[in-house]
Structures are given as C-alpha cells and as structure tokens.
N, C-alpha and C positions, 0 to 999 in steps of 0.2 A: 564517537557516538554523540557527543554534545553538538558537533557541527551538524549532524543529521537532524537532531531535535530542533536546532535553531532554524533549519531550512524548512521544517514543517510549519507552514503558516496557513491558517485556515482561509485567510483572504486570498492567497494564491490558489488554493483548491477551489474556492467559490468562483473566482474569475477565470479559471482555466477553460479553454475550449475543448481540450482533450487531455485525459489523464491516462498515463501508462503505469501499470502496477507490475513491478518486476519481482518475481518470487521463484524459488528453486527448491527442489526436494521437499523437506518437511515443512517449509514455509509456504508451499503452494496452496495448501488448504486455507491458510490465513489470507494469502493473496487473492484467492478466489472469493472468499467471504468479503474482503475489502472491496473487490470489484463489483460484486452484487449489490452491496450497500450503497456504493457511489452511484450505480446505475439506477437504483430505486429512488435516489435523490434527484434523478434527472440529469446526471452527469454523463458525458460521453467518455466511457472508461473501458479499457481493454488490457488483457495480459498478453504481451507478445511472446512468441515461441523462443525458447533458449536453445542454442546448440548444446550438444552433450559435452560438458567438461566439468571437472570437479571444482567445487567451491566449498569454502568452510562455512559452517552454519553460523548464522547471526541471529539465533533464536531470541536472545534478550531484546534486540532491536525490533524484531518482528512482533514480539509480545507487546512491547511499548507502543508500536504503531497501531496495533489492534485496540489497545485500551484507549488511545487518543481518538481513534475513529469511533469507537462505541460511545465515548462521551460526546462526540460531535453529533452523532445521530440522535442521541437521547435529547 
C-alpha cells in the first residue's frame, strides 16, 4: 500500500494527458466519483471496462485515494 501512496503524485496528475481510473465492484462508485471530479477539473479522464473476473476488495486503498482527491479538489 505504501508503494501506491508514493506513486500518487499530484504533479503527475496535473501533467497527465489522459488519466485512467480503474475500479471494480464496490469501488466503482468511488472510481466514478473520482472520474467526475477529475473531469470537472478539466482533465481527460475515463474508466475503462473490466472483463468479468473476481478480485479481492482493496477498500482501504480506495478510501485513501478518495480522501486524497477530495483534499486536492478543495
């Protein structure tokens, strides 16, 4: 989880030409919210389609990314 946090760099988000948000199952609502907020900021952002396969929930990481994004938007 710490590696993912270290990779979340606001400078990379600001400089990105296109942002892909990957979310699955319960985290899809958070991913959709994240996508909308980035689009409102003028970023080219989308959620690609996932094929049907089972993955384990990473809810704590998704909650953390939502908190970071909300603080970025404010």
